[in-house]
A tleap script that builds the chain and sets N, CA, C and O, in Angstrom:
source leaprc.protein.ff14SB
mol = sequence {
  NMET GLU LEU SER SER ASP LEU ILE ASN LYS
  PHE LEU LYS PHE GLY LEU VAL GLY LEU SER
  GLY VAL VAL VAL ASP PHE GLY VAL THR TRP
  GLY CYS LYS GLU LYS LEU HIE LEU HIE LYS
  TYR VAL ALA ASN SER LEU GLY PHE MET VAL
  ALA THR VAL SER ASN TYR LEU LEU ASN LYS
  PHE TRP THR PHE HIE ALA VAL GLY ARG ASP
  ALA MET PHE ILE GLU PHE SER LYS PHE PHE
  GLY ILE ALA LEU VAL GLY LEU LEU ILE ASN
  ASN LEU ILE LEU TYR VAL VAL HIE GLU LYS
  LEU GLY LEU ASN PHE TYR LEU ALA LYS VAL
  PHE ALA ILE GLY MET VAL ALA ILE TRP ASN
  PHE MET GLY ASN TYR ILE TYR THR PHE SER
  CSER
}
set mol.1.N position { 56.610 147.652 49.961 }
set mol.1.CA position { 57.291 148.839 49.161 }
set mol.1.C position { 56.271 148.837 47.832 }
set mol.1.O position { 55.932 147.810 47.244 }
set mol.2.N position { 55.878 150.103 47.501 }
set mol.2.CA position { 54.922 150.151 46.295 }
set mol.2.C position { 55.823 150.561 45.127 }
set mol.2.O position { 56.882 151.157 45.326 }
set mol.3.N position { 55.445 150.276 44.072 }
set mol.3.CA position { 55.934 150.496 42.772 }
set mol.3.C position { 55.506 151.799 42.360 }
set mol.3.O position { 54.564 151.851 41.570 }
set mol.4.N position { 56.008 152.801 42.737 }
set mol.4.CA position { 55.554 154.121 42.439 }
set mol.4.C position { 56.558 154.671 41.265 }
set mol.4.O position { 57.553 154.057 40.880 }
set mol.5.N position { 56.132 155.893 40.786 }
set mol.5.CA position { 57.144 156.452 39.668 }
set mol.5.C position { 58.099 156.970 40.434 }
set mol.5.O position { 59.108 157.111 39.743 }
set mol.6.N position { 58.299 157.390 41.744 }
set mol.6.CA position { 59.294 157.673 42.533 }
set mol.6.C position { 60.501 156.499 42.543 }
set mol.6.O position { 61.682 156.698 42.256 }
set mol.7.N position { 59.970 155.387 42.896 }
set mol.7.CA position { 60.963 154.167 43.111 }
set mol.7.C position { 61.483 153.862 41.513 }
set mol.7.O position { 62.677 153.643 41.313 }
set mol.8.N position { 60.728 153.862 40.652 }
set mol.8.CA position { 61.114 153.637 39.228 }
set mol.8.C position { 62.200 154.687 38.707 }
set mol.8.O position { 63.200 154.305 38.100 }
set mol.9.N position { 61.942 156.042 38.980 }
set mol.9.CA position { 62.987 157.065 38.763 }
set mol.9.C position { 64.349 156.843 39.404 }
set mol.9.O position { 65.435 156.892 38.827 }
set mol.10.N position { 64.065 156.535 40.970 }
set mol.10.CA position { 65.416 156.218 41.581 }
set mol.10.C position { 66.059 154.966 40.986 }
set mol.10.O position { 67.289 155.005 41.004 }
set mol.11.N position { 65.541 153.921 40.491 }
set mol.11.CA position { 65.818 152.729 40.040 }
set mol.11.C position { 66.675 153.037 38.792 }
set mol.11.O position { 67.814 152.576 38.724 }
set mol.12.N position { 66.152 153.823 37.776 }
set mol.12.CA position { 66.741 154.264 36.661 }
set mol.12.C position { 68.027 155.040 37.003 }
set mol.12.O position { 69.089 154.637 36.528 }
set mol.13.N position { 67.998 156.175 37.832 }
set mol.13.CA position { 69.096 156.776 38.114 }
set mol.13.C position { 70.080 155.756 38.766 }
set mol.13.O position { 71.231 155.737 38.330 }
set mol.14.N position { 69.782 155.039 39.617 }
set mol.14.CA position { 70.706 154.122 40.268 }
set mol.14.C position { 71.352 153.206 39.037 }
set mol.14.O position { 72.542 152.904 39.129 }
set mol.15.N position { 70.675 152.813 38.025 }
set mol.15.CA position { 71.183 152.185 37.223 }
set mol.15.C position { 72.085 152.761 36.337 }
set mol.15.O position { 73.007 152.082 35.884 }
set mol.16.N position { 71.912 154.118 35.981 }
set mol.16.CA position { 73.129 154.953 35.416 }
set mol.16.C position { 74.264 155.174 36.207 }
set mol.16.O position { 75.394 155.153 35.720 }
set mol.17.N position { 74.031 155.396 37.462 }
set mol.17.CA position { 75.253 155.482 38.433 }
set mol.17.C position { 75.826 154.254 38.378 }
set mol.17.O position { 77.056 154.234 38.390 }
set mol.18.N position { 75.227 153.204 38.319 }
set mol.18.CA position { 75.833 151.824 38.389 }
set mol.18.C position { 76.590 151.529 37.087 }
set mol.18.O position { 77.662 150.926 37.135 }
set mol.19.N position { 76.140 151.876 36.100 }
set mol.19.CA position { 76.829 152.081 34.498 }
set mol.19.C position { 78.268 152.806 34.920 }
set mol.19.O position { 79.343 152.220 34.796 }
set mol.20.N position { 78.141 154.149 35.430 }
set mol.20.CA position { 79.329 154.679 35.551 }
set mol.20.C position { 80.315 153.890 36.435 }
set mol.20.O position { 81.533 153.861 36.263 }
set mol.21.N position { 79.591 153.217 37.458 }
set mol.21.CA position { 80.531 152.473 38.444 }
set mol.21.C position { 81.250 151.118 37.695 }
set mol.21.O position { 82.374 150.678 37.939 }
set mol.22.N position { 80.404 150.666 36.850 }
set mol.22.CA position { 81.156 149.488 35.986 }
set mol.22.C position { 82.226 150.003 35.351 }
set mol.22.O position { 83.278 149.366 35.418 }
set mol.23.N position { 82.186 151.265 34.599 }
set mol.23.CA position { 83.422 151.619 33.992 }
set mol.23.C position { 84.656 151.908 34.963 }
set mol.23.O position { 85.800 151.554 34.676 }
set mol.24.N position { 84.340 152.545 36.072 }
set mol.24.CA position { 85.278 152.635 37.097 }
set mol.24.C position { 85.880 151.268 37.627 }
set mol.24.O position { 87.091 151.050 37.618 }
set mol.25.N position { 85.012 150.437 38.052 }
set mol.25.CA position { 85.277 149.140 38.424 }
set mol.25.C position { 86.194 148.445 37.449 }
set mol.25.O position { 87.242 147.929 37.838 }
set mol.26.N position { 85.807 148.423 36.156 }
set mol.26.CA position { 86.506 147.624 35.154 }
set mol.26.C position { 87.726 148.277 35.132 }
set mol.26.O position { 88.756 147.614 35.258 }
set mol.27.N position { 87.771 149.701 34.965 }
set mol.27.CA position { 89.135 150.289 34.701 }
set mol.27.C position { 90.282 150.019 35.785 }
set mol.27.O position { 91.466 149.757 35.573 }
set mol.28.N position { 89.680 150.141 36.878 }
set mol.28.CA position { 90.560 150.110 38.215 }
set mol.28.C position { 91.107 148.565 38.286 }
set mol.28.O position { 92.269 148.256 38.548 }
set mol.29.N position { 90.126 147.733 38.023 }
set mol.29.CA position { 90.291 146.150 38.016 }
set mol.29.C position { 91.410 145.636 37.005 }
set mol.29.O position { 92.326 144.866 37.297 }
set mol.30.N position { 91.147 146.241 35.691 }
set mol.30.CA position { 91.960 146.092 34.539 }
set mol.30.C position { 93.478 146.615 34.911 }
set mol.30.O position { 94.441 145.856 34.801 }
set mol.31.N position { 93.597 147.855 35.321 }
set mol.31.CA position { 94.762 148.390 35.607 }
set mol.31.C position { 95.564 147.732 36.664 }
set mol.31.O position { 96.788 147.686 36.546 }
set mol.32.N position { 94.957 147.217 37.699 }
set mol.32.CA position { 95.564 146.527 38.923 }
set mol.32.C position { 96.155 145.171 38.532 }
set mol.32.O position { 97.274 144.747 38.817 }
set mol.33.N position { 95.141 144.540 37.790 }
set mol.33.CA position { 95.315 143.067 37.410 }
set mol.33.C position { 96.239 142.975 36.267 }
set mol.33.O position { 97.164 142.171 36.376 }
set mol.34.N position { 96.133 143.702 35.139 }
set mol.34.CA position { 97.007 143.566 33.849 }
set mol.34.C position { 98.133 144.703 33.683 }
set mol.34.O position { 98.868 144.639 32.697 }
set mol.35.N position { 98.276 145.644 34.529 }
set mol.35.CA position { 99.281 146.553 34.549 }
set mol.35.C position { 100.171 146.379 35.660 }
set mol.35.O position { 101.387 146.292 35.490 }
set mol.36.N position { 99.560 146.317 36.934 }
set mol.36.CA position { 100.301 146.312 38.265 }
set mol.36.C position { 100.521 144.752 38.554 }
set mol.36.O position { 101.278 144.408 39.462 }
set mol.37.N position { 99.832 143.796 37.747 }
set mol.37.CA position { 100.049 142.555 38.019 }
set mol.37.C position { 99.477 141.975 39.374 }
set mol.37.O position { 100.023 140.958 39.801 }
set mol.38.N position { 98.573 142.447 39.994 }
set mol.38.CA position { 97.899 142.250 41.399 }
set mol.38.C position { 97.276 140.904 41.222 }
set mol.38.O position { 97.172 140.534 40.053 }
set mol.39.N position { 96.851 140.114 42.136 }
set mol.39.CA position { 96.068 138.846 42.138 }
set mol.39.C position { 94.750 139.356 41.544 }
set mol.39.O position { 94.286 140.452 41.859 }
set mol.40.N position { 94.177 138.542 40.692 }
set mol.40.CA position { 92.836 138.806 40.119 }
set mol.40.C position { 91.864 139.094 41.090 }
set mol.40.O position { 91.064 139.988 40.815 }
set mol.41.N position { 91.757 138.449 42.301 }
set mol.41.CA position { 90.708 138.833 43.229 }
set mol.41.C position { 91.172 140.113 44.083 }
set mol.41.O position { 90.245 140.736 44.600 }
set mol.42.N position { 92.254 140.513 44.268 }
set mol.42.CA position { 92.724 141.739 44.869 }
set mol.42.C position { 92.368 142.816 43.933 }
set mol.42.O position { 91.773 143.786 44.402 }
set mol.43.N position { 92.650 142.788 42.651 }
set mol.43.CA position { 92.151 143.585 41.670 }
set mol.43.C position { 90.886 143.908 41.612 }
set mol.43.O position { 90.503 145.078 41.582 }
set mol.44.N position { 89.975 142.709 41.586 }
set mol.44.CA position { 88.573 142.902 41.481 }
set mol.44.C position { 88.145 143.760 42.724 }
set mol.44.O position { 87.407 144.737 42.599 }
set mol.45.N position { 88.651 143.340 43.938 }
set mol.45.CA position { 88.205 144.045 45.180 }
set mol.45.C position { 88.431 145.403 45.124 }
set mol.45.O position { 87.566 146.213 45.459 }
set mol.46.N position { 89.773 145.790 44.638 }
set mol.46.CA position { 89.839 147.359 44.544 }
set mol.46.C position { 89.217 148.019 43.636 }
set mol.46.O position { 88.896 149.171 43.930 }
set mol.47.N position { 88.942 147.611 42.579 }
set mol.47.CA position { 87.867 147.996 41.565 }
set mol.47.C position { 86.708 148.242 42.121 }
set mol.47.O position { 86.116 149.305 41.936 }
set mol.48.N position { 86.234 147.235 42.901 }
set mol.48.CA position { 84.828 147.225 43.480 }
set mol.48.C position { 84.602 148.391 44.450 }
set mol.48.O position { 83.563 149.038 44.587 }
set mol.49.N position { 85.903 148.557 45.174 }
set mol.49.CA position { 85.627 149.539 46.291 }
set mol.49.C position { 85.834 150.971 45.797 }
set mol.49.O position { 85.229 151.853 46.407 }
set mol.50.N position { 86.612 151.307 44.771 }
set mol.50.CA position { 86.737 152.398 44.242 }
set mol.50.C position { 85.501 152.928 43.624 }
set mol.50.O position { 85.056 154.058 43.826 }
set mol.51.N position { 84.905 151.896 42.744 }
set mol.51.CA position { 83.495 152.123 42.273 }
set mol.51.C position { 82.610 152.550 43.394 }
set mol.51.O position { 81.997 153.617 43.366 }
set mol.52.N position { 82.549 151.620 44.477 }
set mol.52.CA position { 81.696 151.901 45.652 }
set mol.52.C position { 81.563 153.399 46.066 }
set mol.52.O position { 80.488 153.975 46.229 }
set mol.53.N position { 82.877 153.986 46.223 }
set mol.53.CA position { 82.894 155.471 46.595 }
set mol.53.C position { 82.311 156.183 45.714 }
set mol.53.O position { 81.544 157.058 46.116 }
set mol.54.N position { 82.500 156.016 44.393 }
set mol.54.CA position { 82.247 156.834 43.423 }
set mol.54.C position { 80.669 156.772 43.271 }
set mol.54.O position { 80.033 157.808 43.079 }
set mol.55.N position { 80.043 155.511 43.362 }
set mol.55.CA position { 78.623 155.251 43.382 }
set mol.55.C position { 77.740 155.880 44.479 }
set mol.55.O position { 76.582 156.261 44.308 }
set mol.56.N position { 78.555 155.948 45.813 }
set mol.56.CA position { 77.970 156.536 46.933 }
set mol.56.C position { 77.796 158.032 46.793 }
set mol.56.O position { 76.775 158.593 47.192 }
set mol.57.N position { 78.668 158.588 46.298 }
set mol.57.CA position { 78.595 160.121 46.102 }
set mol.57.C position { 77.520 160.604 45.152 }
set mol.57.O position { 76.738 161.533 45.353 }
set mol.58.N position { 77.603 159.830 44.089 }
set mol.58.CA position { 76.626 160.094 42.872 }
set mol.58.C position { 75.054 159.600 43.454 }
set mol.58.O position { 74.053 160.216 43.087 }
set mol.59.N position { 74.977 158.586 44.266 }
set mol.59.CA position { 73.670 158.138 44.645 }
set mol.59.C position { 73.159 159.075 45.611 }
set mol.59.O position { 72.004 159.493 45.687 }
set mol.60.N position { 74.200 159.377 46.383 }
set mol.60.CA position { 73.544 160.257 47.495 }
set mol.60.C position { 73.064 161.788 47.218 }
set mol.60.O position { 72.255 162.370 47.940 }
set mol.61.N position { 73.702 162.377 46.024 }
set mol.61.CA position { 73.394 163.635 45.707 }
set mol.61.C position { 72.474 163.578 44.452 }
set mol.61.O position { 71.672 164.493 44.265 }
set mol.62.N position { 72.566 162.530 43.586 }
set mol.62.CA position { 71.699 162.538 42.495 }
set mol.62.C position { 70.535 161.722 42.591 }
set mol.62.O position { 69.416 162.205 42.421 }
set mol.63.N position { 70.712 160.567 42.841 }
set mol.63.CA position { 69.626 159.479 42.867 }
set mol.63.C position { 68.812 159.670 43.990 }
set mol.63.O position { 67.601 159.790 43.803 }
set mol.64.N position { 69.335 159.727 45.294 }
set mol.64.CA position { 68.306 159.687 46.335 }
set mol.64.C position { 68.193 161.166 46.950 }
set mol.64.O position { 67.222 161.440 47.656 }
set mol.65.N position { 69.090 162.026 46.705 }
set mol.65.CA position { 69.083 163.533 46.954 }
set mol.65.C position { 69.093 163.890 48.594 }
set mol.65.O position { 68.538 164.775 49.246 }
set mol.66.N position { 70.003 162.761 48.957 }
set mol.66.CA position { 70.331 162.905 50.471 }
set mol.66.C position { 71.286 164.016 50.714 }
set mol.66.O position { 72.472 163.853 50.431 }
set mol.67.N position { 70.754 165.406 51.342 }
set mol.67.CA position { 71.638 166.418 51.226 }
set mol.67.C position { 72.255 166.582 52.699 }
set mol.67.O position { 73.253 167.270 52.908 }
set mol.68.N position { 71.634 165.954 53.599 }
set mol.68.CA position { 72.387 166.134 55.053 }
set mol.68.C position { 73.902 165.738 55.218 }
set mol.68.O position { 74.355 164.635 54.914 }
set mol.69.N position { 74.623 166.786 55.740 }
set mol.69.CA position { 76.061 166.255 56.075 }
set mol.69.C position { 76.370 165.730 57.559 }
set mol.69.O position { 77.394 165.095 57.814 }
set mol.70.N position { 75.501 166.015 58.412 }
set mol.70.CA position { 75.611 165.616 59.623 }
set mol.70.C position { 75.834 164.212 59.964 }
set mol.70.O position { 76.638 163.937 60.854 }
set mol.71.N position { 75.176 163.270 59.318 }
set mol.71.CA position { 74.986 161.885 59.409 }
set mol.71.C position { 75.797 161.287 58.220 }
set mol.71.O position { 75.645 160.092 57.966 }
set mol.72.N position { 76.649 162.046 57.477 }
set mol.72.CA position { 77.356 161.454 56.269 }
set mol.72.C position { 78.060 159.987 56.611 }
set mol.72.O position { 77.945 158.916 56.015 }
set mol.73.N position { 78.813 160.327 57.765 }
set mol.73.CA position { 79.678 159.268 58.021 }
set mol.73.C position { 78.797 157.875 58.242 }
set mol.73.O position { 79.072 156.795 57.717 }
set mol.74.N position { 77.844 158.096 59.002 }
set mol.74.CA position { 76.829 156.816 59.330 }
set mol.74.C position { 76.228 156.467 58.009 }
set mol.74.O position { 76.151 155.275 57.713 }
set mol.75.N position { 75.841 157.280 57.276 }
set mol.75.CA position { 75.282 156.946 55.858 }
set mol.75.C position { 76.288 156.291 54.972 }
set mol.75.O position { 75.942 155.302 54.326 }
set mol.76.N position { 77.369 156.705 54.896 }
set mol.76.CA position { 78.463 155.992 54.150 }
set mol.76.C position { 78.832 154.673 54.636 }
set mol.76.O position { 79.227 153.767 53.902 }
set mol.77.N position { 78.688 154.592 55.928 }
set mol.77.CA position { 79.144 153.316 56.578 }
set mol.77.C position { 78.073 152.110 56.252 }
set mol.77.O position { 78.371 150.933 56.052 }
set mol.78.N position { 76.615 152.749 56.245 }
set mol.78.CA position { 75.636 151.890 55.802 }
set mol.78.C position { 75.866 151.449 54.310 }
set mol.78.O position { 75.781 150.266 53.980 }
set mol.79.N position { 76.137 152.373 53.502 }
set mol.79.CA position { 76.404 152.194 52.062 }
set mol.79.C position { 77.487 151.242 51.862 }
set mol.79.O position { 77.382 150.269 51.115 }
set mol.80.N position { 78.531 151.532 52.537 }
set mol.80.CA position { 79.828 150.510 52.632 }
set mol.80.C position { 79.438 149.162 52.980 }
set mol.80.O position { 79.731 148.146 52.351 }
set mol.81.N position { 78.757 149.242 54.026 }
set mol.81.CA position { 78.331 147.742 54.511 }
set mol.81.C position { 77.591 146.986 53.465 }
set mol.81.O position { 77.950 145.847 53.164 }
set mol.82.N position { 76.504 147.604 52.858 }
set mol.82.CA position { 75.796 147.017 51.733 }
set mol.82.C position { 76.778 146.512 50.674 }
set mol.82.O position { 76.690 145.428 50.096 }
set mol.83.N position { 77.745 147.456 50.493 }
set mol.83.CA position { 78.642 147.129 49.289 }
set mol.83.C position { 79.412 146.026 49.597 }
set mol.83.O position { 79.630 145.176 48.734 }
set mol.84.N position { 79.985 145.903 51.059 }
set mol.84.CA position { 80.797 144.656 51.417 }
set mol.84.C position { 80.200 143.414 51.069 }
set mol.84.O position { 80.715 142.481 50.453 }
set mol.85.N position { 78.879 143.528 51.606 }
set mol.85.CA position { 78.202 142.008 51.441 }
set mol.85.C position { 78.183 141.819 49.911 }
set mol.85.O position { 78.395 140.711 49.420 }
set mol.86.N position { 77.914 142.974 49.119 }
set mol.86.CA position { 77.761 142.881 47.500 }
set mol.86.C position { 79.428 142.372 47.072 }
set mol.86.O position { 79.643 141.686 46.073 }
set mol.87.N position { 80.225 142.714 47.756 }
set mol.87.CA position { 81.755 142.415 47.298 }
set mol.87.C position { 81.952 140.875 47.585 }
set mol.87.O position { 82.655 140.211 46.824 }
set mol.88.N position { 81.405 140.369 48.553 }
set mol.88.CA position { 81.418 138.865 49.080 }
set mol.88.C position { 80.530 138.215 47.972 }
set mol.88.O position { 80.985 137.166 47.516 }
set mol.89.N position { 79.486 138.598 47.520 }
set mol.89.CA position { 78.647 138.035 46.477 }
set mol.89.C position { 79.264 137.958 45.220 }
set mol.89.O position { 79.219 136.987 44.465 }
set mol.90.N position { 79.841 139.019 45.028 }
set mol.90.CA position { 80.624 139.446 43.699 }
set mol.90.C position { 81.814 138.476 43.474 }
set mol.90.O position { 82.000 137.942 42.381 }
set mol.91.N position { 82.629 138.264 44.571 }
set mol.91.CA position { 83.766 137.303 44.463 }
set mol.91.C position { 83.411 136.032 44.496 }
set mol.91.O position { 84.153 135.166 44.033 }
set mol.92.N position { 82.228 135.749 45.050 }
set mol.92.CA position { 81.795 134.367 45.085 }
set mol.92.C position { 81.238 133.876 43.789 }
set mol.92.O position { 81.535 132.759 43.367 }
set mol.93.N position { 80.401 134.722 43.118 }
set mol.93.CA position { 79.857 134.602 41.890 }
set mol.93.C position { 81.071 134.477 40.924 }
set mol.93.O position { 81.173 133.510 40.169 }
set mol.94.N position { 82.020 135.517 40.968 }
set mol.94.CA position { 83.005 135.388 40.026 }
set mol.94.C position { 83.990 134.183 40.292 }
set mol.94.O position { 84.582 133.707 39.323 }
set mol.95.N position { 84.169 133.737 41.377 }
set mol.95.CA position { 84.799 132.534 41.567 }
set mol.95.C position { 84.158 131.132 40.789 }
set mol.95.O position { 84.778 130.385 40.031 }
set mol.96.N position { 82.933 131.032 41.156 }
set mol.96.CA position { 82.086 129.991 40.583 }
set mol.96.C position { 82.197 130.123 38.947 }
set mol.96.O position { 82.663 129.297 38.162 }
set mol.97.N position { 81.667 131.320 38.693 }
set mol.97.CA position { 81.575 131.485 37.044 }
set mol.97.C position { 83.052 131.335 36.473 }
set mol.97.O position { 83.235 130.569 35.527 }
set mol.98.N position { 84.016 131.983 36.977 }
set mol.98.CA position { 85.327 132.078 36.188 }
set mol.98.C position { 86.088 130.578 36.523 }
set mol.98.O position { 86.581 129.846 35.664 }
set mol.99.N position { 86.055 130.315 37.995 }
set mol.99.CA position { 87.124 129.235 38.292 }
set mol.99.C position { 86.406 127.922 37.764 }
set mol.99.O position { 86.971 127.125 37.014 }
set mol.100.N position { 85.143 127.779 38.214 }
set mol.100.CA position { 84.461 126.541 38.088 }
set mol.100.C position { 83.793 126.270 36.873 }
set mol.100.O position { 83.761 125.122 36.431 }
set mol.101.N position { 83.262 127.210 36.299 }
set mol.101.CA position { 82.558 127.099 34.885 }
set mol.101.C position { 83.385 127.464 33.740 }
set mol.101.O position { 82.996 127.283 32.586 }
set mol.102.N position { 84.586 128.005 34.050 }
set mol.102.CA position { 85.498 128.292 33.069 }
set mol.102.C position { 85.295 129.611 32.103 }
set mol.102.O position { 85.882 129.719 31.026 }
set mol.103.N position { 84.539 130.435 32.537 }
set mol.103.CA position { 84.182 131.674 31.689 }
set mol.103.C position { 85.151 132.653 31.948 }
set mol.103.O position { 85.635 132.918 33.048 }
set mol.104.N position { 85.415 133.194 30.831 }
set mol.104.CA position { 86.437 134.449 30.938 }
set mol.104.C position { 86.293 135.313 32.094 }
set mol.104.O position { 85.166 135.632 32.471 }
set mol.105.N position { 87.482 135.775 32.772 }
set mol.105.CA position { 87.203 136.574 33.780 }
set mol.105.C position { 86.600 137.820 33.925 }
set mol.105.O position { 86.099 138.169 34.993 }
set mol.106.N position { 86.614 138.555 32.867 }
set mol.106.CA position { 85.711 139.755 32.606 }
set mol.106.C position { 84.351 139.547 32.287 }
set mol.106.O position { 83.517 140.324 32.751 }
set mol.107.N position { 84.033 138.678 31.613 }
set mol.107.CA position { 82.773 138.127 31.239 }
set mol.107.C position { 81.950 137.752 32.570 }
set mol.107.O position { 80.787 138.063 32.823 }
set mol.108.N position { 82.862 136.993 33.371 }
set mol.108.CA position { 82.206 136.494 34.700 }
set mol.108.C position { 82.047 137.859 35.547 }
set mol.108.O position { 81.029 138.067 36.207 }
set mol.109.N position { 83.015 138.689 35.495 }
set mol.109.CA position { 82.752 139.835 36.261 }
set mol.109.C position { 81.371 140.469 35.993 }
set mol.109.O position { 80.548 140.656 36.889 }
set mol.110.N position { 81.184 140.771 34.757 }
set mol.110.CA position { 79.939 141.423 34.189 }
set mol.110.C position { 78.611 140.809 34.793 }
set mol.110.O position { 77.684 141.481 35.244 }
set mol.111.N position { 78.665 139.350 34.728 }
set mol.111.CA position { 77.763 138.608 35.349 }
set mol.111.C position { 77.610 138.942 36.920 }
set mol.111.O position { 76.509 139.174 37.420 }
set mol.112.N position { 78.635 138.945 37.542 }
set mol.112.CA position { 78.643 139.206 38.976 }
set mol.112.C position { 78.044 140.540 39.158 }
set mol.112.O position { 77.023 140.630 39.841 }
set mol.113.N position { 78.582 141.610 38.607 }
set mol.113.CA position { 78.130 142.954 38.632 }
set mol.113.C position { 76.567 143.030 38.561 }
set mol.113.O position { 75.829 143.569 39.385 }
set mol.114.N position { 76.220 142.395 37.435 }
set mol.114.CA position { 74.436 142.398 37.271 }
set mol.114.C position { 73.905 141.751 38.379 }
set mol.114.O position { 72.885 142.256 38.848 }
set mol.115.N position { 74.375 140.698 38.941 }
set mol.115.CA position { 73.436 140.081 40.098 }
set mol.115.C position { 73.699 140.823 41.192 }
set mol.115.O position { 72.723 140.869 41.941 }
set mol.116.N position { 74.802 141.525 41.643 }
set mol.116.CA position { 75.177 142.380 42.914 }
set mol.116.C position { 74.340 143.712 42.707 }
set mol.116.O position { 73.907 144.262 43.719 }
set mol.117.N position { 74.102 144.229 41.542 }
set mol.117.CA position { 73.363 145.528 41.305 }
set mol.117.C position { 72.000 145.382 42.062 }
set mol.117.O position { 71.546 146.302 42.742 }
set mol.118.N position { 71.408 144.249 41.916 }
set mol.118.CA position { 69.984 144.109 42.549 }
set mol.118.C position { 69.952 144.151 44.054 }
set mol.118.O position { 69.054 144.746 44.650 }
set mol.119.N position { 71.013 143.470 44.722 }
set mol.119.CA position { 71.303 143.456 46.055 }
set mol.119.C position { 71.667 145.092 46.404 }
set mol.119.O position { 71.092 145.670 47.326 }
set mol.120.N position { 72.381 145.559 45.812 }
set mol.120.CA position { 72.744 146.938 46.096 }
set mol.120.C position { 71.688 148.052 46.016 }
set mol.120.O position { 71.564 148.942 46.858 }
set mol.121.N position { 71.050 147.927 45.071 }
set mol.121.CA position { 69.798 148.854 44.873 }
set mol.121.C position { 68.885 148.662 45.920 }
set mol.121.O position { 68.390 149.676 46.414 }
set mol.122.N position { 68.565 147.569 46.354 }
set mol.122.CA position { 67.422 146.903 47.348 }
set mol.122.C position { 67.919 147.598 48.663 }
set mol.122.O position { 67.237 148.396 49.306 }
set mol.123.N position { 69.226 147.187 48.992 }
set mol.123.CA position { 69.919 147.436 50.326 }
set mol.123.C position { 69.882 149.016 50.641 }
set mol.123.O position { 69.512 149.460 51.728 }
set mol.124.N position { 70.290 149.778 49.605 }
set mol.124.CA position { 70.607 151.056 49.862 }
set mol.124.C position { 69.170 151.846 49.784 }
set mol.124.O position { 69.046 152.846 50.491 }
set mol.125.N position { 68.180 151.470 49.024 }
set mol.125.CA position { 66.796 152.199 48.968 }
set mol.125.C position { 66.248 151.829 50.412 }
set mol.125.O position { 65.911 152.738 51.171 }
set mol.126.N position { 66.160 150.540 50.782 }
set mol.126.CA position { 65.497 150.272 51.916 }
set mol.126.C position { 66.339 150.937 53.366 }
set mol.126.O position { 65.731 151.603 54.204 }
set mol.127.N position { 67.585 150.667 53.451 }
set mol.127.CA position { 68.267 150.890 54.579 }
set mol.127.C position { 69.156 152.222 54.538 }
set mol.127.O position { 69.010 153.073 55.416 }
set mol.128.N position { 70.115 152.390 53.462 }
set mol.128.CA position { 70.963 153.583 53.490 }
set mol.128.C position { 70.050 154.975 53.235 }
set mol.128.O position { 70.153 155.915 54.024 }
set mol.129.N position { 69.158 155.035 52.086 }
set mol.129.CA position { 68.653 156.344 52.084 }
set mol.129.C position { 67.191 156.395 52.227 }
set mol.129.O position { 66.452 157.091 51.531 }
set mol.130.N position { 66.836 155.642 53.137 }
set mol.130.CA position { 65.265 155.577 53.315 }
set mol.130.C position { 65.066 156.837 54.197 }
set mol.130.O position { 65.826 157.090 55.132 }
set mol.131.N position { 63.824 157.755 53.798 }
set mol.131.CA position { 63.484 158.687 54.542 }
set mol.131.C position { 62.963 158.599 55.816 }
set mol.131.O position { 62.671 159.621 56.436 }
savepdb mol mol.pdb
quit
C-alpha cells in the first residue's frame, strides 16, 4: 500500500466520519447505560452497532465513493464483519482499561475507540471498499 494523496484524503475523511460515529456511539451508550439502565457492556455494544451503521453509510458514499447498489448487502456484510472484530477489540480494551486498570468507563471508551479506529480503517480500506 502506497502512501498517496488519495490514501491520505480517504484517511482524513474516514477520521471525520469516525468523529461523527463517536458522537453517535457515546450518545447511544450513555442513553442506554444511564437512562435505560442497561448493563454497561450491552450499552457499549449497542452504541457501537448504531455508530457502525451510520459510519458505513457515510464512508460508502462520502469517503470511498462506492456507488454500486448491487453488492450493497455483501459490502455491508464485510463492513459489519470488520466492525464486529472491532467490537470485540473495543470491549476487551474497555474491560482491561476500566475493570482492571480502574479508569473511568467513558475515558476507557475513548481509548478503546481510538485503538479500534486504526483496525477499522485498514480493514475497510483493504477489504470492504477496495477497488
